[in-house]
N, C-alpha and C positions, 0 to 999 in steps of 0.2 A: 496711311490707315491707322486708325486709333487701336490701342490694345485691346479694348473691348470688342471692336470689330473683327479683329484678328482672330480672337478667341472664339467669338460666338456668332459672328455675323455672317460668315460664309459657310453654308452647309455642304456636307460632303456625304458620299454615298453611304448608306446605311449598313452595307455588307461588311463581313470582315475582310474583305479584299481591296478596302478603300485605299486610293492612291495616296502614297506618302505626302506629307506637307512639311515645310520648313519647321525646323525646330526653334522654339523660342529661346532669346537670349537670357542671361542670368537675372536680368532685371525682372523677368516675370515670377522669379521665385518669391520674392519678398512681396509684402503687404503694400498697398498704395500709400503713398504718404499723406497722413491728414494729420498736420501740425497746428496747433493752436498758436496764432501769433501773440507775441508777448504782449503788444498794447490792446489785444483784445480782451485782456483781463482787466477788470476794473482795480484789483489790488496794484498792478502794475501802473496804470495811470495816476492813481493817487500818490504812489511812491515817486513816481517820477516828478510830478508837479511839487511834491514837498521837498525834494532834493534840489530841484531847480531854483525855487524860493529861498532856501537855505543857502545855496551857493551865491545867489545873487546878493543877498543880505550881508555874507561874511566880508567881503572887501570894503562895504559901506561902514560896516560897524568898526573894523579895526582902523579905518581912516579918520575915525571921530566924525563922520558926518552926521547931520541932525537926525534925531530920531524919528522924525516923521519920513525919512529917506528909506530907512531899512525897517521901522517897525510894521508896516503893512506886510513885507515881505515874510517876517517871521511869523506874522498871525497867519498868512497862507500856509507857511510850514505846519505850523500846529494844526490847522483845521484839515488840510489835506491827508497829513499822514496820521492824524490823532483821532478823527471822529470815528472810524471803523473798529479799532481796538478798544476806544472807550465804549463804543455801543456794544461790543461783545463782552467786554468787561463787565458791564452794568448787567448784561443778561446772565452772566456766570455768577454775579453777586445775588442776583434775584433766585438763583439755584444754590445759593449757600455754599459757593466756591469763589475762591480768589486768586488770580492769577498774576504773574509778574507782570503781563502787558498793562492790566490796570494799574498796577503799582508804578509803572513808568509813566504812564499818563498823569498820575496823581503827582509824581516827583516833577514832571515837566511842568506842571502848572503851579506847583509850589515854588520852583525855581524862578517862573516867571513873576511870582507874586512878590518876591523879594528883590526883582531887578536881575537875576540870572537867566535873562531870556534865551542867550546862546546855548547854555547847558541844556536847557529844556528842549530847544529845537534840535539839538544833536541827537538827543534820545529819541525823540519822534522819528527822525530821518533813519536812524539804524533800525528801528523796529517796522517801520513801513516797509523798507527794502527787504528786510528778512521776510516777512509776511508775503510780499510779491514773489519772491524766489520760491517759497513754498507752494504757494497757489500754481505757478508755473510747473513745477516738477510734477504735482497731482494731474495737472490737466495734460501733459505730455504723455504721462503714462496711461491715461484715460483713452488718448489719441490712438496710442499704439495698439492696445487691447482691441479697440474698435476695428483698427486696420487689419488686425490678423484674422478676423472674421471673414474678411473679402478674399482670403486666400481659396475659400471653399466657393464654389459656384453657387449662384442662387437658384439654379435649376438643373434638373438631370433629366436625361431620356431614358424613361421606364418602358421596358418590354412587356407588352401584355398579351393575352390570346388573340387580341383583335389588332395587333401591331405596335405601334410606338407612340408614346405621349410624352410631351414635356411637362414636367411636374415641378412645383417648388420643392428644394432639398427637404425643408422641413417636414414635408409630407411623406418621406420615404420610410418605409417600414423594414424590419428584419425579415429576409425573404425575397423581397423585391429583387428583380432581375434588371441590370441597367447596361445600356451601350454606351461605350466610352470611345468617342471618334478620335481619330488622330489630332494632336494638339490640343484637346481639351483637357480641363482639370477634372479629377475624379470626384464624384459628389458624395461619397460615403465610404466607410471602411467596409471592406468586403473582401471576397475571394474570387480569383479569375475562374470563370466557367469554361471559356472558350476565348481563342485568339492568342496571338504572339505580339508583344510589343515590349518597349522599355519605358519606365517610369524615372522621372527625375523626383527623387523623394528626399532631396537635400534639406528641405523645410523641415522635415520630420525626424530622419535618422542622421542626417549630417554626411551621409556618403557622398563623396564628389562626383562619381559617375553613376550615370543612368543604370538602373537594375532591371535585369530581363525578367519579364513578367510572362509565365505560362500558366496553362491550367492548373489549378490547385494552389498558386501563389497568392500571398496576401498582398492587399493594396490599401493605401490610406487616403482619407479624404483631403483635399486640397493639394495633392501631389499631381504632376503634370505628365500626362501620358504622351508617348513618342509618336512614332511613326506608323503604329500598328492600331488595329481597332480591337477593344476587347469587350467581352461580356462578363458582367460581374454580378455575383449575388451579395446583396446587402447583409452583413453579418453584425453589425452595431447600429442601434438607434442614433440617428445625427445629433442628438444632444449628448451623446456618450462617445462620440468619435475622438481619435487621438488629439485632434486639432482642437475640438471643443473643451477637453481636459487641459490642455495648455492653457486656454485661456482662463479657466477655473483656477487652475494652479497660479498663474501670475496674479490674478485678482486676489486670491486667499493670501498669497505671501505679501503682496503689498500693502493689505490692510493690517497684518500683523505688526505689533509694535514690540521694538526691541527692548530687552532688559533695561540698558542704559537710558533710553528715552523714558521709559516708565520711572526710573528712578530720579531722572531729571524733574518730571513733572511734580513727584512728591516734594522734591526740594523746593521748586518755585512755589508751590501752595505755601509750605511753611514759612520759606522766608518772607513772602509778601504778607502774610498774616502778622509774621513777627514784627516787621518794620512798621506796618501801620499801627499796631498796638503799641510798640515803643514811641513812635512820634507823637500818639496821642497822649501817653503817659508824660513825655517830656515837655508836652505843653501844659497838660492838666495840674500836674503836681506842684510845679512853682507857682502856678495861678493859685492854687488852693492855699498856698503858705504865703499869700500877700503879694507875690510879684506883680508888677504891672502887665497888662495886657500886651503891649508892644514886645516888650523884653521877653516874655514867654512865647510869644508867636515867633520871634526872631530866633529863639534858641531851638524852637521846634523845627521852623525851616532849615535851619543850619544842621541839625540832625538828620532831616530829610535829604539834604542835599549829600552830605559826607557819607550817609548808610545807602544811598542810591549806588545800584550796581553797574554803574558806568564802567569803572575800570574793570569790572570781572566779565562784563560783555566783550570789551576790547581786549581782555586778557586772551580770549578765544579766538575770535575772529580775525585779527591781522596775521597771526601765525599760519592759519589754516589758508586764509584767502592768499597770503604771500606764497605759500606752498602750491595753491591751486595756480596761480599766475605763472610760477616757475615750471611747473609740470606742463601748462599750456605752450609755453615758448618751446618746450622740447617735444611736444606732439603728443601730450596726454591730457585729455579733456576730462576733468574731474568735476562732477556736476553740482557739488554742494560742499558747505564746510562739514556737515555731518559725514558726506561719504569719504572726504580727505581724513577725517579722524579714524574712521571705522577701517580703513586701509591700513594703517598702522597696527592695529589690534591682531591682524590674523596671525594664525599660527600653522595653518594647513593650507596648501594650495592645490586645488583640482583643476585639470585642464583638459579642454575638448581637443579632440584631434584635429578634423578636417577643417581648414581655413584658419585654425589657431596655432598648432604646432607644425602644421603643413601648410604648403602654399594655397591648397584648396582647387587644384585644377591639375589634370593629367599632364605629365611630361615624358618624352621618349628617353628613357634612361639606358637601353641597350639596343643594339642593331646588329644581329647574328646572321651573316649570310650562311646558306648551307653549303658543304662541300660539294664542289662540282658544280655549282651553279653559275658559275663565271661571273659573279657579282661581287663587287666589294662592298663595304659598308654604305659609302655614298650612293652607289648605283642601286643597291637595295632600296635605301630609304628614298631616292626619287622615284623608284618605280611604285612604291605603295603611296607615296604623296599625290603622284599623278592620278592615280585611281581613287584616291580619297577626295581630291580636290573639290567634287562638286557637292560632297557630303557637308551637313551641318552637325553631325553627331561630334560631342566633345572630344572623342578618340581621334576621329578624322581630323579635327582642327588642330590637336596636339601633334600629329604627324606631319600635317602640311607645315605647322610653325617650325618643326625641328628641321624641316628640309630646308626652309627660307634662312634659317639661322645658318646654314651652311652653305648658303648662296647656290644651292643646286638648281639646275634648270629642269623644270617639270614639263613632259611632252603633254600634248592634248590627249584628253581621253573621249572616248566615244561609246555609245550604247550603256551609259552607266545605269545601274539598277541596285537598289538597296533592299536587303532582306532583313527586317527586325529581328535582333538577337543573334543574328549569323555574320553580317557583313555586307560588303559592296562587291560589285563586279563590273569590269569595265574593259574597254579595249584600248590598250595603250601601243602605239608602234605595231599595229596589226597582231598583238598578242592578247589574249584574254587574261587579265590579272584579277586575280581574287584576293582580298584583304579582310579578314575576319577574325574571331575568336576561335579556337580550337572547339571541337564539339565536345559537348558535357562529359562524354565518356572519356575524353584524354585527361592524361595527368597535367594539371597546371602548375604543380608546384614547381617545376622546371621548364626551360623553354622548349625542351626537345624530349623525344622518346627514342627507341631504338631505330626507329625507321625515318627519323628527319635527317641524320648526318650533318646535323648544324654544328658549327664550330663551337667549343665551350672553352671555359677558362677556369682558374681556380677560383674565381669571383662569381661565378654564374649563380650559385644558390643564393649569394647575399643579394645580388642585384635583383632577382626576380621574386624573392620573398616579399609577399604582400602586393606584388605588382599584377598588372593584366598583361597576358600574352596574347600577341596578334600574329597569326600565320599570313604569309605572302605566298602566294600560288601564281604560277605562270603557266597557262595551256595545261592546268591539273596537277603540276609538278611543284613540290614545295621548293621555294629558292631561299627562304630564310624567315626569321621570325624577329619581330620588334617588342620589346618590354616596355610598358608604359606604367608610371606610377605616380603618386602625389608625393612630391619630396617634401621632407621636413625642411622647414625654414632654416637658413643658415646660422641663424642665432637662437634655434630651438634648444641646443644643449646647454648653451652659455646661460639661457633664461632658467632652465631647470636647475641648474647647478646654483644659481644665485638664488633662487627661491629656496632651495635647500638649506643654503647657509643662513638664510634669514630665519626660517621657520624650525630648522633643527630636524625636519622630517622631509623625506623626498616626496615630490608632488604624486599626486594621484591621477591616472589618465582614464577619464571618462568618455566613452565614444560610442556611437550608434553603428559604427563601421565593424567589419568583421574582424575576429581574433588575429586573422594572421596579419592583416594590415596594420592593426593596433600594436602587435608584438614588434613589426618592423620598426615603427616610430618610436615605441619605448626603447628598444634596443640602441637606436641611433641617438637618443636624447639621455640615456643613462635612468630612465624612470623605471622602477620596479613594480609598482602596484598598478596593475592594468585591469581595467573593466570593460569589455567590449559588448557590442550587439545590444546596447541600451535604448530604449525608448525614452521621451521626454521624462515620464514619470519615474522612469528608473533612475535617471541622473538625479532627480530631486530625492528620491529616496537615498540613494548613495550619499548625497550632500547631509541629508538630514541625520543618517547613522552616525556620520562623522560627528556632527553637531552634538548629537545625544552622548558620545563619547567625551564631550567636554572640549571639542576644537572648535575654534574660530576659522571658518573656511573662507577661502578667497576662491572663486570660481572664474575661469576664464574661458569664454566663448564667442560665437559670432554668429550662429544661426538662430531662426525662430525655435528650432528644437532645443536650444541652449536657455532660451528666456525663462522658463520655469525655475531651471537652477540657479541662474544669475539673480532671481528674484528671492529664492529661498536661502541663498547663501548669506553669509554674515557680511560679505562685500562682493561686488561683481565688476569685472572688466570685460568689456567688448573689444573685439577687434574691429577696427574702423573701415578698412578697404572694402570688404566684402560682407560686412555685418548687415543683418536685416534691421528693419526699422524697429521691431519690436525688442530685439537684443540690444541695439543702441539706446533705446529708451528705458529699458528695464535696468540696465547695469549703472552702477555707481560711477563708472569712469569709461571712457573710450580712448583707445590708441589709434589717434587719428592716422599715424604715418605707418601704422602697421609694423612697427619695430617691437618684437618680443622683448628685446633687453630693456626697453623701457618700463616694463612690469616690476621687476626686483628694483628699479631705480625710483620709482614713484612711492613704492612701499617704504623703501629707506626714508625717502622724502617726508612722507607721512609720519614715520616716527620721530623725525627730527622736529617736526611741527607739533607732535604731541609733547615732546620734552619742553618745547618753549612755553606751551599752553600751561603745564604744571609749574614753570618758573614764574610765569605771570600771574597765575592764581595765587602763588605764594605771595608775591610783590602786592597784588591788589588787596588781597585778604588782610596784609599786614598794616597797610595803609588805613584801610577801612576801620580795623579793630583800633589803630591807635587815635584817629581822629574821632571816632564814636566816644572811646573812652575820655579823651580829652574834653569833648564837649559835655559830657555827663558829669564827670569828676572836678572840672574845673570850668575854665571860661575861654571857649575857642572863638577868637575873632571871626567873623563872617569872612573876611578877606583872606585869612590864613586858611580857613576850613576850605574855601573854594580853590585856594592856590595848591593845597594838599591834595584836594579832590583831582583837579585838573593835572597836577603834576604827576600823579599816580597813573591818570588815564593816559598822558602823553608818553610815559616811560614805558608802560607795557605796550604801547602802540608800536614804538620805535622798536622795542627788542623784538616785535613779532615781524617787523618788515625786514629783519635781517635775512629771512629765508628769500627775498627778492634778489639777492646777490647772485651772479652766475655761478659763483664757486659752489652754492649751495648743492647744486645738481651734481657737479662734478667730484665734489668731494665725495658725495654718498655712492657715487660710481666706482671711484677708486677704492673706497673702504669695502665695497663688496667683494673686491678681488685680492684683498691682501691675504697672501699666503700664510701668515702667522696667525690668521683668525683674531687678530687684535681689534679691538673697538676704534672707530674713526675719530679723528679729533672733534672735539666740541666746536659747534658752531658758535 
C-alpha cells in the first residue's frame, strides 16, 4: 500500500473511540523527496559538453596532432560553455554593468585571437562548471522548500452543525473545529477540544518521543497524530502556521546575500572595468604614437592574457575543492567551495539536541525491579517487553529492543489493548501485565515514590533526570520501573570540547525539547549555555541575536524544525543519518556518517584551506603585478608572458592540491587534541 493510501485511503470511525491503527515509521516525518536531477539543468548540460570537448582536445593538442583534429573540439568548448555567460554579460552591459564573467569571455576570445586557444578554453570550462553548480544548489533548495509544504495535508475534516466535511486546508479559518483521526496529519495549528492521543511533532519541535495531547494542549500543522482521535479548534490561519513560517524563514534566509558575497561583487565590477579600460589603453596609446597595428594589438593581447585572473580563480578553488574531497572521504559532504570557506570563519557554535547531540531515539537506561516482586532485571524487562511486543509505540519498540539485546525469551501475549497516553495491557503467562507512564499526578523526577518500594542506588537521580519513567504492574501490583532516555552520542562531549577549542567559546544548545532533558544533555557534554522549549522561529531569533553581537555562527541540526536556523546561520551542518530532506538541502554541509567528531575536524580543514587561499592569492597577485608591469614598462615577449601566466596558475593549483593528502585530515584532528593548545604544524 502506498504512503498516501495508508494516510488517507482507509477511512476510520469518526467517533473519538476509533480503533487504533499502526503508527507510521520515521520516514513519514519528513517531506517527500523532490530532487532536481543534475542533467535536468541546462547549465549542467552545457558545462558537461564544454568539459568533455576540452578534455578530448587536450591530449591531441599536447601530442602535436594536426589542428583540424582538436580545433573543432576547442570550438565546441567555447560555444557550449561560453554562449550563456556571454549573453548574460551582454545583457548586464546593456544595463550599464560589467562583470567578471564577461571579462573572462573576452579574455578567452582574446587568447584565441593570438593563438592561445587552450588558455581560453580552460577559462570557459572553469566558469561554466561554476555556473552549473550554482544553478544546482538553487534548484535543490527550491525542491526542499516545496517538499516541506507536503508535510501538511491537502485536506482536513471540518466538523459543522450538519456533520463532517472534507475541505482544502487553505479554506480553514480561525475557530473552525477539526476531527483528526488516528494516523492522520494535523491540518492546522490549534488547540485540543476533546480526545486523547499522542502527536509525533519531531518535525516542529525536535522532540524524539510522541507528546501526549489532551484537551487544552496545543497542536501543530504537519505533525502526525497517534492512535487516538482528536477534536481540534483552529487557532491560526494556515498561512500563519508554524510550518508555513518555516518555509518563509528558509526562503528569506536563502535570498539574503552574505557581506562577503556583496564585497566580492563590488570587486568583480571594478576589476572588470579596470582591466577592460587598461587593455584598451595599452592598445590605443602606442597606436596613437605611431606604433604599428600588429605590435599594438600583440601588446594589448599579451596584457589581456597576463592580467586575466586565471591564477586568481585557481588560487581559491583548488584548496577549497581539495578540502571538500578530503572531507568527503571522511564522511562530510560540503556542498560548495563557498560553504567550505565559510566553515572556517565561524567563531561560535550552536547545536540542536535531538538527533544531533543525542541518538534521536529512546533507549532503556535503567531497569529497577521493586522489592518483593520476585523479579530480577532480566525478568522484569522480559515481562515488560512481552506485553509491549504487539505495540508500535516508540517506547514499546525501545523496550523490546532492549530485551532482544539481552537475548531474553519473550512469552506470548494475549488480550493486548493500548490506551493512548497511558500504556498497554496484555495477559502474559496468565497474569495481567500493564506497562505505561505514571499518572500525571505522580512525581516523575525520580523513578519511585514512597509507595513503590523499588530498589534505588546512588545514581538514580542522574539516570532518570530528563528521562521517561515507565511503570510495570502485574495483576495491579507494581513490580518495577523502567527508565528510557534519548542518550547523548558517544562523541558529543568530545565534539563540544573541540568546538570550544576552535572558537574560544562554549557551544550554545538550542532545542525544542523540555528544559530537564536539555539540562541532562548539557551536563553530559559540558555545555553551559542552554536554551530549551524553542520553536523554529525561536532558534532563528537566537542565532540572529548571536550574529548581531558580532558572532559568526555555525548551527548544527537535523530536523525540519532546524532548517530555518541552518539557513539563517553563517554556516550550517546537518546530520545525515536521520536528517530531514529540508535540513540536508538547506545546510552547507552534511555529516553523512553521523560522526559528530567530524564537525570540528572539517572546521579545522576549512581553516587550513583558507590559509592556502591567502597564500595563493599572494602568489597570483605577485605574478600578475610583475607581468603587467613588465608588459607596460618594458617589452614582455608573448611566450614569456604566457609561461609566467601559466606557471603561476600551475603553482597555485599544485599548492592547493596539498589538502588532498590523507595527512591533511589526521593532522587537523591531532592538532585539535593537543593539550598545550599550540598551533598545528603548517601543511
